[in-house]
C-alpha positions as CSV (number, residue, x, y, z in Angstrom):
1,M,34.3,-42.0,116.4
2,P,36.2,-43.8,119.1
3,K,36.6,-42.0,122.4
4,N,40.4,-42.0,122.2
5,S,40.5,-40.1,118.9
6,K,42.7,-37.0,118.9
7,V,41.3,-33.5,118.7
8,T,43.9,-30.8,118.0
9,Q,44.0,-27.4,119.4
10,R,46.4,-24.5,118.9
11,E,48.0,-23.3,122.1
12,Q,49.2,-19.7,122.6
13,S,52.9,-19.2,123.1
14,H,55.8,-17.1,121.9
15,E,58.4,-19.4,120.4
16,H,59.7,-18.5,116.9
17,V,58.1,-21.0,114.6
18,T,58.3,-20.9,110.8
19,E,58.1,-24.5,109.9
20,S,55.2,-25.8,107.8
21,V,52.3,-27.6,109.4
22,A,53.4,-30.9,107.8
23,D,56.8,-30.5,109.5
24,L,55.3,-29.8,112.8
25,L,53.0,-32.8,112.7
26,A,55.8,-35.0,111.5
27,H,57.9,-34.1,114.5
28,E,55.0,-34.0,117.0
29,E,55.5,-36.6,119.8
30,P,52.5,-38.3,121.4
31,L,51.4,-36.6,124.5
32,D,49.4,-37.8,127.5
33,F,46.1,-36.1,127.3
34,K,45.8,-36.3,131.1
35,S,48.8,-34.0,131.5
36,S,47.8,-31.7,128.6
37,S,47.7,-28.0,129.5
38,V,44.5,-27.6,127.5
39,N,41.2,-29.4,128.3
40,V,38.6,-28.8,125.7
41,G,34.9,-29.4,126.4
42,G,34.0,-31.0,129.6
43,A,30.8,-31.4,131.4
44,A,29.1,-28.6,133.3
45,G,30.7,-27.9,136.6
46,K,34.2,-28.8,135.6
47,K,37.1,-26.4,135.9
48,T,37.1,-23.7,133.2
49,P,39.8,-24.5,130.7
50,Q,42.7,-22.2,130.4
51,I,45.5,-21.8,127.8
52,E,48.8,-21.5,129.5
53,V,51.3,-19.1,128.0
54,P,54.9,-20.0,128.6
55,E,57.1,-17.3,130.2
56,N,60.2,-17.9,128.1
57,D,60.3,-18.6,124.4
58,G,62.5,-18.1,121.3
59,R,60.8,-15.0,119.9
60,P,62.6,-11.7,120.7
61,A,60.8,-9.6,123.3
62,W,61.0,-6.1,124.7
63,N,63.2,-5.9,127.8
64,N,60.5,-3.9,129.6
65,K,57.3,-2.0,128.9
66,L,59.0,1.4,128.9
67,E,61.3,0.5,126.0
68,Y,58.3,-0.7,124.0
69,I,56.3,2.6,124.7
70,L,59.4,4.6,123.7
71,A,59.7,2.6,120.5
72,Q,56.1,3.2,119.6
73,V,56.4,6.9,120.5
74,G,59.7,7.2,118.5
75,F,58.0,5.7,115.5
76,S,54.8,7.7,115.6
77,V,56.4,11.0,116.6
78,G,58.4,12.2,113.7
79,L,59.4,15.1,111.5
80,G,55.7,15.7,110.6
81,N,55.0,16.7,114.2
82,V,57.6,19.5,114.0
83,W,57.0,20.9,110.5
84,R,53.6,19.8,109.2
85,F,51.3,20.1,112.2
86,P,52.3,23.7,113.0
87,Y,51.8,24.6,109.3
88,L,48.3,23.0,109.2
89,C,47.4,24.8,112.4
90,Q,48.5,28.1,111.0
91,K,46.8,27.5,107.6
92,N,43.5,26.1,108.9
93,G,42.3,28.5,111.6
94,G,44.9,28.5,114.4
95,G,43.3,27.2,117.6
96,A,40.1,26.3,115.7
97,Y,42.1,23.6,113.9
98,L,42.6,21.7,117.1
99,V,38.8,21.0,117.3
100,P,38.5,18.9,114.1
101,Y,41.9,17.3,114.8
102,S,40.9,16.2,118.3
103,I,37.5,14.9,117.2
104,L,39.1,12.8,114.4
105,L,41.8,11.6,116.7
106,F,39.1,10.0,118.9
107,I,37.0,8.5,116.1
108,I,39.7,7.4,113.7
109,G,43.2,7.7,115.3
110,I,42.9,5.9,118.6
111,P,40.5,3.1,117.4
112,L,42.6,2.1,114.4
113,F,45.8,2.4,116.4
114,F,44.3,0.1,119.0
115,L,43.2,-2.3,116.2
116,E,46.8,-2.5,114.8
117,L,48.3,-3.0,118.3
118,A,45.8,-5.7,119.1
119,V,46.2,-7.8,116.0
120,G,50.0,-7.6,116.1
121,Q,50.1,-8.6,119.7
122,K,47.5,-11.4,119.3
123,I,48.9,-13.1,116.2
124,R,52.5,-12.1,116.9
125,R,53.6,-11.7,113.3
126,G,54.5,-8.9,111.0
127,S,52.1,-7.2,108.7
128,I,52.2,-9.8,106.0
129,G,51.6,-12.7,108.4
130,V,48.9,-10.9,110.3
131,W,46.7,-10.2,107.3
132,N,47.3,-13.6,105.7
133,Y,46.1,-15.0,109.0
134,V,43.1,-12.8,109.5
135,C,41.8,-13.0,105.9
136,P,43.9,-14.8,103.3
137,S,42.1,-13.2,100.4
138,L,43.1,-9.8,101.6
139,G,46.7,-10.9,102.4
140,G,47.9,-8.3,99.9
141,I,47.3,-5.7,102.6
142,G,50.6,-6.7,104.3
143,M,52.5,-6.7,101.1
144,S,51.2,-3.3,100.1
145,S,52.1,-2.0,103.5
146,L,55.6,-3.3,103.0
147,M,55.8,-1.6,99.6
148,V,54.8,1.7,101.1
149,C,57.3,1.3,103.9
150,G,60.0,0.8,101.3
151,F,59.0,3.9,99.3
152,V,58.7,6.1,102.4
153,G,62.0,4.8,103.8
154,L,63.8,5.7,100.6
155,Y,63.1,9.4,100.8
156,Y,62.7,9.8,104.5
157,N,66.3,8.8,105.1
158,V,67.3,11.5,102.6
159,I,65.8,14.1,104.9
160,I,67.8,12.6,107.8
161,G,70.9,13.0,105.5
162,W,70.1,16.6,105.0
163,S,69.8,17.1,108.8
164,I,73.2,15.3,109.2
165,F,74.8,17.7,106.8
166,Y,73.4,20.8,108.6
167,F,74.4,19.3,111.9
168,F,78.0,19.2,111.0
169,Q,77.8,22.6,109.3
170,S,76.6,24.0,112.6
171,F,80.0,23.7,114.3
172,Q,81.0,27.1,112.9
173,F,80.8,30.6,114.1
174,P,79.3,32.5,112.5
175,L,76.9,29.9,111.0
176,P,77.6,29.4,107.2
177,W,74.1,30.5,106.3
178,S,74.1,33.7,108.4
179,D,75.4,36.0,105.6
180,C,75.4,36.0,101.8
181,P,78.7,35.1,100.1
182,I,80.7,37.9,98.5
183,R,81.7,37.6,94.9
184,K,84.8,39.4,93.6
185,N,84.4,41.0,90.2
186,G,87.8,42.5,89.4
187,S,88.5,45.2,92.0
188,F,84.9,45.2,93.1
189,A,83.2,42.9,95.7
190,I,79.5,42.4,95.3
191,V,77.0,40.3,97.1
192,E,76.0,37.0,95.3
193,P,73.0,38.2,93.2
194,E,71.0,35.0,93.8
195,C,71.5,35.4,97.6
196,D,70.8,39.1,97.5
197,K,67.4,38.5,95.8
198,S,66.4,35.9,98.3
199,S,68.1,35.5,101.7
200,A,71.2,34.0,103.1
201,T,69.4,30.9,104.5
202,T,67.5,30.3,101.3
203,Y,70.6,30.6,99.2
204,F,72.5,28.2,101.5
205,W,69.7,25.7,101.2
206,Y,69.1,25.7,97.5
207,R,72.5,26.5,96.2
208,Q,75.2,25.4,98.7
209,T,73.3,22.4,100.2
210,L,71.2,21.0,97.3
211,N,72.8,22.9,94.4
212,T,69.4,22.3,92.9
213,T,68.6,22.4,89.2
214,S,65.7,24.6,87.8
215,T,63.6,21.6,86.6
216,I,63.1,18.0,87.5
217,A,64.0,17.0,83.9
218,E,67.6,18.3,84.4
219,S,69.4,15.8,86.6
220,G,72.6,17.7,87.1
221,G,74.5,14.6,88.3
222,L,75.1,13.4,91.9
223,N,75.6,15.9,94.7
224,V,78.6,14.5,96.5
225,K,77.9,16.1,99.8
226,M,74.4,14.8,100.0
227,T,75.5,11.3,98.8
228,L,77.9,11.0,101.7
229,S,75.3,12.3,104.1
230,L,72.8,9.7,102.8
231,L,75.4,7.0,103.2
232,V,76.0,8.0,106.9
233,A,72.3,8.0,107.5
234,W,71.8,4.5,106.1
235,V,74.8,3.2,108.2
236,I,73.3,4.6,111.3
237,V,69.9,3.1,110.6
238,C,71.4,-0.3,109.7
239,L,73.4,-0.4,112.9
240,A,70.3,0.6,115.0
241,V,68.1,-2.1,113.4
242,I,70.6,-5.0,112.9
243,K,70.8,-5.8,116.7
244,G,67.0,-6.2,117.0
245,I,64.6,-4.8,119.5
246,T,66.7,-5.7,122.5
247,S,69.3,-3.2,121.4
248,S,67.1,-0.7,119.5
249,G,64.9,-0.5,122.7
250,K,67.9,0.9,124.5
251,V,68.6,3.3,121.7
252,M,65.0,4.5,122.1
253,Y,65.8,5.8,125.6
254,F,67.9,8.5,124.0
255,S,66.4,8.9,120.5
256,S,62.8,9.2,121.8
257,L,63.5,11.4,124.9
258,F,66.2,13.7,123.6
259,P,63.8,15.6,121.2
260,Y,61.6,16.5,124.2
261,L,64.6,18.0,126.0
262,V,65.4,20.1,123.0
263,L,61.8,21.2,122.4
264,F,61.5,22.3,126.1
265,C,64.8,24.2,125.8
266,F,63.7,25.9,122.6
267,L,60.4,26.8,124.2
268,V,62.0,28.4,127.2
269,R,64.5,30.2,125.0
270,G,61.8,31.1,122.5
271,L,59.6,32.7,125.1
272,M,62.5,35.0,126.1
273,L,62.7,36.3,122.5
274,K,61.1,39.6,121.4
275,G,57.9,39.0,119.6
276,S,57.5,35.3,120.6
277,V,54.2,36.1,122.4
278,D,52.9,37.6,119.2
279,G,53.6,34.3,117.4
280,I,51.9,32.1,120.0
281,A,48.9,34.5,120.2
282,H,48.6,34.3,116.4
283,M,48.7,30.6,116.5
284,F,46.0,30.2,119.2
285,T,43.7,32.9,117.9
286,P,40.8,30.8,116.5
287,K,39.3,31.5,113.1
288,L,36.0,29.6,113.7
289,E,34.7,30.1,110.2
290,K,37.5,27.8,109.0
291,M,35.8,24.8,110.8
292,L,33.0,24.9,108.2
293,E,35.4,24.2,105.3
294,P,35.6,20.5,104.3
295,Q,39.3,21.0,103.3
296,V,40.2,21.6,107.0
297,W,38.6,18.3,108.1
298,R,40.2,16.4,105.3
299,E,43.7,17.7,106.2
300,A,43.0,17.1,109.9
301,A,42.1,13.5,109.1
302,T,45.2,13.0,107.0
303,Q,47.4,14.4,109.7
304,V,45.9,12.1,112.3
305,F,46.3,9.2,110.0
306,F,50.0,9.8,109.3
307,A,50.9,11.1,112.8
308,L,50.2,7.7,114.3
309,G,52.0,5.7,111.6
310,L,48.9,3.7,110.7
311,G,49.2,1.3,107.8
312,F,53.0,1.3,107.7
313,G,53.4,-2.0,109.5
314,G,55.8,-0.7,112.1
315,V,53.0,-0.5,114.8
316,I,52.1,-4.1,114.1
317,A,55.8,-5.2,114.1
318,F,56.6,-3.6,117.4
319,S,53.4,-4.9,119.0
320,S,54.2,-8.5,117.8
321,Y,57.1,-8.7,120.3
322,N,54.8,-8.0,123.3
323,K,53.5,-10.6,125.8
324,I,50.0,-11.9,124.9
325,D,48.4,-10.3,127.9
326,N,49.9,-6.8,127.5
327,N,47.3,-4.1,127.9
328,C,47.5,-2.7,124.3
329,H,44.4,-0.5,124.9
330,F,46.3,1.5,127.5
331,D,49.2,1.7,125.0
332,A,47.1,2.9,122.2
333,V,45.6,5.8,124.3
334,L,48.9,6.7,125.9
335,V,50.9,6.8,122.7
336,S,48.1,8.8,120.9
337,F,48.0,11.4,123.6
338,I,51.8,11.7,123.7
339,N,51.8,12.2,120.0
340,F,49.2,14.9,120.3
341,F,51.0,16.6,123.2
342,T,54.2,16.5,121.1
343,S,52.5,18.2,118.2
344,I,51.2,21.0,120.5
345,L,54.6,21.4,122.1
346,A,56.3,21.6,118.7
347,T,53.7,24.1,117.5
348,L,54.4,26.4,120.5
349,V,58.1,26.3,119.8
350,V,57.7,26.9,116.1
351,F,55.3,29.9,116.5
352,A,57.5,31.4,119.3
353,V,60.4,31.3,117.0
354,L,58.4,32.5,114.0
355,G,56.9,35.3,116.0
356,F,60.5,36.4,116.8
357,K,61.4,36.1,113.1
358,A,58.3,38.0,112.0
359,N,59.2,40.9,114.3
360,L,62.7,41.0,112.9
361,M,61.4,41.0,109.4
362,N,58.9,43.7,110.2
363,E,61.5,45.9,111.8
364,K,63.7,45.4,108.7
365,C,60.8,46.3,106.5
366,V,60.1,49.5,108.5
367,T,63.8,50.5,108.4
368,E,64.1,49.9,104.6
369,N,60.9,51.9,103.8
370,A,61.8,54.7,106.2
371,E,65.0,55.1,104.2
372,K,62.9,55.3,101.0
373,I,60.7,58.0,102.6
374,L,63.8,60.0,103.7
375,G,65.0,59.8,100.1
376,Y,61.7,61.1,98.8
377,L,61.8,64.0,101.4
378,N,65.3,64.9,100.3
379,S,64.4,64.9,96.7
380,H,61.2,66.8,97.4
381,V,59.0,64.1,96.0
382,L,57.2,64.1,99.4
383,S,56.5,67.2,101.4
384,P,57.8,67.4,105.1
385,D,54.3,68.4,106.1
386,L,53.1,64.8,105.5
387,I,55.3,63.6,108.4
388,P,53.7,63.8,111.8
389,P,55.7,66.0,114.1
390,H,56.3,63.3,116.8
391,V,57.9,60.9,114.3
392,N,61.7,60.4,114.9
393,F,63.4,58.6,112.1
394,S,66.3,57.6,114.2
395,H,64.0,55.7,116.6
396,L,61.1,54.8,114.3
397,T,58.6,52.4,115.8
398,T,56.2,50.2,113.8
399,S,53.2,52.2,115.0
400,D,54.8,55.5,113.9
401,Y,55.6,54.0,110.5
402,A,52.0,52.7,110.2
403,E,50.7,56.2,111.0
404,M,53.1,57.9,108.5
405,Y,52.3,55.2,105.8
406,G,48.5,55.9,106.2
407,V,48.9,59.7,105.8
408,I,51.1,59.4,102.7
409,K,48.7,56.8,101.2
410,T,45.8,59.1,101.7
411,V,47.4,62.2,100.3
412,K,49.2,60.6,97.4
413,E,46.3,58.4,96.4
414,G,46.9,58.7,92.7
415,G,50.7,58.3,92.6
416,F,51.1,56.2,95.8
417,A,51.9,52.9,93.9
418,Q,54.9,54.6,92.2
419,L,56.5,55.2,95.6
420,G,56.9,51.4,96.2
421,L,56.3,51.6,99.9
422,D,55.3,48.5,101.8
423,P,52.7,48.5,104.7
424,C,55.0,46.5,107.0
425,V,52.2,44.8,109.0
426,L,53.2,42.2,111.5
427,E,50.1,40.1,110.8
428,D,51.2,39.7,107.2
429,E,54.6,38.2,108.3
430,L,52.8,35.9,110.7
431,N,50.4,34.7,108.0
432,K,53.3,33.6,105.7
433,A,52.7,29.8,105.8
434,V,55.9,27.8,105.9
435,Q,55.9,24.0,105.9
436,G,58.2,21.0,105.5
437,T,61.8,21.6,104.5
438,G,61.1,25.3,104.2
439,L,60.3,25.5,107.9
440,A,63.3,23.4,109.1
441,F,66.0,24.4,106.7
442,I,65.1,28.0,105.9
443,A,62.7,29.7,108.4
444,F,64.1,28.1,111.6
445,T,67.8,28.4,110.5
446,E,67.3,32.1,109.8
447,A,65.7,32.7,113.2
448,M,68.6,30.9,114.9
449,T,71.2,33.1,113.3
450,H,69.8,35.9,115.6
451,F,70.1,33.8,118.8
452,P,72.9,34.4,121.1
453,G,75.2,31.4,120.8
454,S,73.5,30.4,117.5
455,P,75.9,27.4,116.8
456,F,74.8,25.7,120.0
457,W,71.1,26.1,119.2
458,S,71.7,25.0,115.6
459,V,73.5,21.8,116.7
460,M,70.7,21.0,119.2
461,F,68.0,21.6,116.6
462,F,69.4,19.4,113.9
463,F,70.5,16.7,116.3
464,M,66.8,16.7,117.4
465,L,65.7,16.3,113.8
466,I,68.1,13.4,113.3
467,N,66.7,11.7,116.4
468,L,63.1,12.2,115.4
469,G,63.9,10.8,111.9
470,L,65.8,7.8,113.3
471,G,62.9,6.9,115.5
472,S,60.6,6.8,112.6
473,M,63.1,5.0,110.3
474,I,63.7,2.2,112.9
475,G,60.0,1.6,113.0
476,T,59.8,1.7,109.2
477,M,62.6,-0.8,108.8
478,T,61.2,-3.0,111.4
479,G,57.9,-3.0,109.4
480,I,59.9,-4.3,106.4
481,T,62.2,-6.9,108.1
482,T,59.7,-8.4,110.6
483,P,57.2,-9.8,108.0
484,I,60.1,-11.2,105.9
485,L,61.7,-12.8,108.9
486,D,58.4,-14.3,110.0
487,A,57.8,-15.8,106.6
488,Y,61.2,-17.1,105.7
489,K,64.3,-18.5,107.4
490,V,66.6,-15.6,106.7
491,Q,69.4,-14.4,108.9
492,K,68.4,-11.1,110.3
493,E,71.8,-9.5,110.0
494,L,72.1,-10.4,106.3
495,L,68.5,-9.3,105.6
496,T,69.0,-5.9,107.3
497,V,72.3,-5.2,105.6
498,G,71.0,-6.2,102.2
499,C,67.9,-4.0,102.6
500,C,70.1,-1.0,103.6
501,I,72.5,-1.5,100.7
502,V,69.7,-1.8,98.1
503,A,67.9,1.2,99.7
504,F,71.1,3.3,99.5
505,F,71.6,2.7,95.8
506,C,67.9,3.3,95.1
507,G,68.2,6.5,97.2
508,L,70.8,7.9,94.8
509,L,67.7,9.2,92.9
510,F,67.2,11.7,95.6
511,V,70.7,13.0,95.9
512,Q,71.0,14.2,92.4
513,R,70.9,18.0,92.0
514,S,67.2,17.5,91.1
515,G,66.7,15.0,93.9
516,N,64.6,17.3,96.2
517,Y,61.9,17.3,93.5
518,F,61.7,13.5,93.6
519,V,61.4,13.7,97.4
520,T,58.4,15.9,96.9
521,M,57.0,13.5,94.3
522,F,57.4,10.4,96.6
523,D,55.9,12.3,99.5
524,D,52.9,13.3,97.6
525,Y,52.1,10.0,95.7
526,S,53.8,7.0,97.2
527,A,52.1,7.1,100.6
528,G,48.9,9.1,100.8
529,L,46.3,7.2,98.7
530,P,47.9,3.7,99.1
531,L,48.2,4.0,102.8
532,T,44.6,5.1,103.1
533,V,43.5,2.1,101.1
534,V,45.6,-0.2,103.2
535,V,44.1,1.1,106.5
536,I,40.5,0.9,105.3
537,L,41.1,-2.7,104.2
538,E,42.7,-3.5,107.6
539,N,39.6,-2.0,109.2
540,L,37.1,-3.9,107.0
541,S,39.0,-7.3,107.2
542,V,38.7,-7.2,111.0
543,A,35.3,-5.6,111.4
544,W,33.4,-7.2,108.5
545,V,35.3,-10.3,107.5
546,Y,36.7,-11.6,110.7
547,G,33.9,-10.0,112.6
548,T,33.7,-7.3,115.2
549,K,32.0,-9.4,117.8
550,R,34.5,-12.2,117.5
551,F,37.3,-9.6,117.6
552,M,35.9,-8.1,120.8
553,Q,35.8,-11.5,122.4
554,D,39.4,-12.2,121.4
555,L,40.3,-8.9,123.0
556,E,38.5,-9.8,126.2
557,D,40.3,-13.2,126.3
558,M,43.6,-11.5,125.6
559,L,43.4,-8.5,127.9
560,G,41.3,-9.9,130.7
561,F,38.6,-7.2,130.2
562,R,36.1,-6.3,127.5
563,P,36.9,-3.0,125.6
564,Y,34.4,-0.3,125.7
565,K,31.3,-0.9,123.6
566,I,32.0,2.3,121.6
567,Y,34.9,0.5,119.9
568,F,32.4,-1.9,118.3
569,Y,30.5,0.9,116.6
570,L,33.7,2.8,115.7
571,W,35.4,-0.2,114.0
572,K,32.1,-1.4,112.5
573,Y,30.7,1.8,111.1
574,V,32.3,5.1,111.9
575,S,35.9,4.5,111.0
576,P,35.2,2.8,107.7
577,L,32.8,5.6,106.7
578,C,35.3,8.3,107.6
579,L,38.1,6.5,105.7
580,I,35.9,6.2,102.6
581,V,35.1,9.9,102.7
582,L,38.9,10.6,103.1
583,I,39.7,8.4,100.1
584,S,37.1,10.1,98.1
585,A,38.3,13.6,99.0
586,T,41.9,12.6,98.3
587,V,41.0,11.2,94.8
588,I,38.9,14.4,94.0
589,E,41.8,16.6,95.1
590,M,44.3,14.7,93.0
591,A,41.9,15.0,90.0
592,I,41.3,18.7,90.3
593,S,44.8,19.8,91.4
594,P,47.3,19.9,88.6
595,P,50.2,17.6,89.5
596,G,53.4,19.5,89.8
597,Y,56.2,20.8,92.1
598,N,57.7,24.0,93.2
599,A,61.0,24.5,91.3
600,W,63.8,26.8,92.3
601,V,64.5,29.2,89.4
602,Q,68.1,30.4,89.8
603,E,67.7,33.5,87.6
604,L,64.7,34.7,89.6
605,A,65.9,33.4,93.0
606,Q,62.3,32.3,93.6
607,E,60.2,29.2,93.7
608,R,57.8,28.7,90.7
609,F,55.2,26.0,90.3
610,Q,55.9,23.7,87.4
611,S,53.8,20.9,86.0
612,Y,55.4,17.4,85.8
613,P,56.6,16.4,82.4
614,P,54.8,13.3,80.9
615,W,57.5,10.8,82.1
616,A,57.4,12.2,85.6
617,L,53.6,12.2,85.6
618,A,53.7,8.5,84.6
619,M,56.2,7.9,87.5
620,C,53.7,9.6,90.0
621,F,50.9,7.2,89.1
622,A,53.2,4.2,88.8
623,L,54.1,4.8,92.5
624,I,50.4,4.6,93.4
625,V,49.8,1.5,91.2
626,V,52.9,-0.4,92.4
627,A,52.1,0.2,96.0
628,M,48.5,-1.1,95.6
629,L,49.2,-3.8,93.1
630,P,49.6,-6.6,95.6
631,L,46.0,-6.2,96.8
632,P,44.2,-7.3,93.6
633,I,47.0,-9.8,92.6
634,V,46.8,-11.7,96.0
635,F,43.0,-11.5,96.0
636,V,42.7,-13.1,92.5
637,A,45.5,-15.6,93.0
638,R,43.9,-16.9,96.2
639,R,40.4,-16.8,94.9
640,F,41.5,-19.2,92.1
641,N,43.9,-21.2,94.2
642,L,46.9,-19.9,92.3
643,M,48.7,-19.0,95.5
644,S,49.1,-20.6,98.9
645,D,46.9,-19.0,101.5
646,G,49.8,-18.9,104.0
647,S,48.5,-21.6,106.3
648,N,51.9,-23.4,106.0
649,K,53.5,-20.5,107.9
650,L,52.3,-20.5,111.4
651,S,52.4,-17.6,113.8
652,V,55.6,-17.1,115.7
653,S,53.5,-17.3,118.8
654,Y,52.8,-21.0,118.5
655,R,55.1,-23.7,119.9
656,K,56.1,-26.8,118.2
657,T,54.2,-28.7,120.9
658,M,51.0,-27.0,119.9
659,M,49.2,-30.2,118.9
660,K,47.6,-31.6,122.1
661,D,45.7,-34.8,122.7
662,V,42.3,-33.9,124.1
663,S,39.9,-36.3,125.8
664,N,36.9,-36.1,128.2
665,L,34.5,-35.4,125.4
666,E,31.2,-37.2,125.1
667,E,31.1,-39.3,121.9
668,Q,28.1,-37.6,120.5
669,D,29.4,-34.1,121.4
670,E,32.7,-34.8,119.8
671,A,31.0,-36.0,116.6
672,R,28.8,-32.9,116.5
673,F,31.5,-30.5,117.4
674,I,34.3,-31.7,115.2
675,L,32.4,-33.2,112.3
676,G,29.5,-30.9,112.2
677,A,27.2,-33.8,111.2
678,K,26.9,-37.5,111.8
679,P,29.9,-39.5,112.9
680,G,32.2,-40.7,110.1
681,E,32.0,-37.6,108.0
682,A,35.2,-35.7,107.3
683,P,35.5,-32.1,108.5
684,S,34.7,-29.6,105.9
685,C,34.6,-25.8,105.4
686,K,31.1,-24.5,105.7
687,P,30.0,-21.0,105.6
688,F,27.5,-19.6,108.2
689,L,25.0,-19.1,105.4
690,T,23.8,-21.9,103.1
691,P,24.9,-21.2,99.5
692,G,22.1,-19.7,97.6
693,K,20.1,-19.0,100.7
694,N,20.0,-16.3,103.3
695,K,18.9,-18.5,106.2
696,P,21.5,-19.1,108.8
697,L,22.2,-22.7,109.5
698,D,21.7,-24.3,112.9
699,P,25.0,-23.5,114.8
700,N,24.9,-27.0,116.3
701,S,25.2,-28.5,112.8
702,L,28.3,-26.5,112.1
703,S,31.9,-26.6,113.2
704,P,32.7,-23.3,114.8
705,N,36.1,-23.6,113.2
706,I,36.4,-22.4,109.6
707,C,39.0,-24.2,107.6
708,Y,42.1,-22.4,106.4
709,G,42.0,-23.6,102.8
710,T,44.0,-26.8,103.5
711,S,43.2,-30.2,104.8
712,Y,44.7,-29.2,108.2
713,Q,42.1,-28.4,110.8
714,N,43.4,-25.2,112.4
715,E,41.8,-25.6,115.8
716,A,39.0,-27.4,117.5
717,I,37.6,-25.6,120.5
718,S,34.8,-26.5,122.7
719,P,31.9,-24.0,122.9
720,T,32.7,-23.7,126.6
721,T,36.3,-22.7,126.0
722,P,36.5,-18.9,126.7
723,T,39.9,-18.4,125.2
724,T,40.3,-18.7,121.4
725,P,43.1,-17.6,119.1
726,M,42.2,-15.4,116.2
727,T,41.5,-17.6,113.2
728,P,40.7,-16.7,109.6
729,T,37.0,-16.8,109.1
730,T,34.2,-15.9,106.8
731,P,32.3,-12.8,107.6
732,E,30.2,-13.0,110.7
733,S,26.8,-11.6,111.3
734,D,26.8,-9.0,114.0
735,S,23.1,-8.7,114.2
């Protein structure tokens, strides 16, 4: 090979590039190798080559580090921190639940969050482009991630719509859910029977807000109020996303920080309420025996998994707008701890309010049962001798009632059940587990009706829920639009508006009168299993296909320091094993648990579990199949060369001037390095292992570059070059 032959190398930068390789090469102008910013090879003693990263380029970027951190916090901290973490903490042993959660946060959460941040920042593309680039055969990972984002965004924005409706309803005094409505029956006025059997807040939620049907099979038509609320929610999301990260970053200053202000205000106010300490003490009282149950660890792993937003693509999309040398390891640890702190803070607030509510309900129980006892005394069903002399019915305390209840139960052992007296134990009220919409729209709203200035607190609470939801929705929408924009020349404004319009019309499924049952269905089936599969394939594609050692070297080149060795073992062995166990446990639970939903039965004014009808059951499994379908399709299509491997779509981090003339190579070194054999042979893709054998080939006989599935040589880099971009490779041996 002549000494003046050209060797190409990809140079890191940030400019938005979506042209094909052929277009880039066609427009590439000859460059003087002496002035080239990259010098590959070189004899010993020469200056170490560096890859220069331009300061300014065409790709959008965060205005500052704070905006980026707030965006990641806003995406990861969502409604689940407020209404799912407290429920799991209450259900799975109180303070003892924090132990498995913390352990799994360190061995699954932070490592995988760091991995997503790193690949997004290094390759600087959305989820589809990143996984096409790391491992083309597993390129379906990004497409599945986008599908899940779409499914979750559809129903998640419905919850924001519910919060918007309650927000506007809160500007009334008294609050519309504080009392049961009165129905006039001729000259008589009676309390609405459905409300009287349940509660004012429950009736307002199921009847006046959702106007829900009794089964999922009964549509009931569109709920006009919820349809308008959903439209408002999508307009807000569209406006927040359409301006890009330069504007949405500023929005994050408010949407990410305001919820913390509200939570702190609620915590201070909650601690001033009677019984709040009982709730917090109940929450932090550890039930250590619960830690031995596998179910607790499975639910803790699932919560860690979803709390950080792993697999959705939003984390990768946000990170792709960073500078190449940003310390993403610091970001991963910081955002993970902020997320955990937020969950603890929200749990304190929730249990302080629930402790107050439990005391109110317990006092109400004591009052109602004391009236029953007085009636039995007046009708001589009970003897006055059974009442302790110090008991004063006009100022009856819970302890006095408990003593009186115990005496009556002992004396009237045979006929006690006919009296219909309740024990009225505070612990029983605290043990009533409330999660999801039941916590936000029933339990919390009921407690706030007893707050002084209840409309103010209600406005603050639902405004906080709207902001929490919007932060997550912006990240979800970014996870959808960024991969498409990276792959195709589409105007961002048109794409965003188009996505929002389509999503709104698809979301009409959830604003029927039976829509809340479909929200439950999508929450249970569209995200859980598919996202777990997506994340484990992300982990395996980096750790076992691309190679953990190679990835660690890339991180060292990118960050300027080598990450802790423990990440090698976590990515390579621990996280995949934990995720496989999680997938197995999820599949087993789905197999043994009858698929169904809790339906609101109007006649009984209660929730009753109902199994899905056959068509709904088919829809449940269709959600799982559709979300994971891109994985096998892309794998098979690329295995049999039925689909492009994505090499014609370069990362947005690479400039049009990426092709550099390189010289100063010894003729024999150049031949060995580029050709992998004797001069004159064409470059070819060769695995690290000889086909049919398990003996590694001599590394000097191989090109360290692995072809991308096209005739284009992605990059040629000297063994002495310390900085190498991530390239799709065959599995490496880490031994």
